[in-house]
N, C-alpha and C positions, 0 to 999 in steps of 0.2 A: 632458456625458456622461463617465462614468468610463472610463478606459482599462482594458481587460481584460488582466490580467497572466498570465504563464506559470504562476505559483503558483495563481492562481484557476482556470485551466484544469485543473491537476493536481487541485485539490480537487474540481472537478466530476466528474472521472473516479473519484476515490476514493469519493465519495458513492454511486456506482453499484455498488460491490462488494457483493454480497449477504452477509448474515451466514453464517458457516460456510465462507466462501471466502477465498482470498488471491490477491494478484497481486504482481508484482515491479516494482521501479523502472523497469527496462528496458521492460517491457510497457506501462507508462503512457507512457513517453517515445516508444516506437514509435507508439502510438495517436495521440499528439499530433503526429506527423510529425517528431519530433526524436529519432530513435533513438540518437543519441550523447549525449543529455542525461540519462541516468539519474542522474548525480550531482546535477544540478539538481532532479530529482524528489525525491531524498533531502533536499536542502536545504529544499524545500517541505514535506516531511513533518516535518522538524525544527521548522519554524515553525508547524506545524498543531496543536501540542499545546494551544494556548489556544483552539482552535476545536472545541467539543464536537460539532458536526455533521459533522466530518471523521474517519472511522474509520481513523486513521493506523496502528493496530495491524494492519490487514489488508494492509499493504504490507511485503514481505520482500525479501531479495535473490534473485538468479536461481536459486539452488538451495534456497530455502526457509529460510534462516537468518535469525534475528531480529536483524539487524545494527543496527536502530534502537532496540533496547531501552533503551539508556542515555540516550535523550532523553525518556523518560517520567518520571513523578514518582518512581518507584523502578525498579530494573532488572528487577523481576518483573512489573510491571504489564502489559506487552505480552503476555507469556505468559498471565497470568491472564485478560485480555480475550479472547484467542483461545480458551482452554480454556472460557470461559463460553459460547462459541458452538459448542462441540462439537469443536474442532480440537485434536488431540493433539500435544503438543510433547515431544520428547526431545532432550536435549543442545542446547537452543536452536535446534532445527530442526523444521519442520513435518513430521509423519509423513504419508506419502501426499501429498506436495506436488504431484506431477503430477496426481493425481486431484482435488485441491481447488483447483488453479490456475485462476484466472479470467483469461481473455485478453480485454481490451476490444475488440480488433479483431475477434475471433470473436463475442463475446457481444453487443456493441453494434453493430458494423459500423464502417465508416470514416465520418469526419465528412462 
């Protein structure tokens, strides 16, 4: 049996983020019971770009900034993907972040 890794747990949560919504690295870490591991969630997102079924573009920092944009094929791809889902971006930040924020603990519940 394959060991289930932290990265795979992160990917499972990211796959739940609905189109047109975003979440933060910290929200995912808290949901996984590892609130101080937001940086590890970021590393998981950096490694997810070769996984087409993981919408890494929907994960931003705690105030809605596209901090992961440099890990995409080009620095504009993250913004383009979000805008294709109807999310407005200004100066590398999600407009109406609080309204569009998806909190896994609230939306999905605890494990």
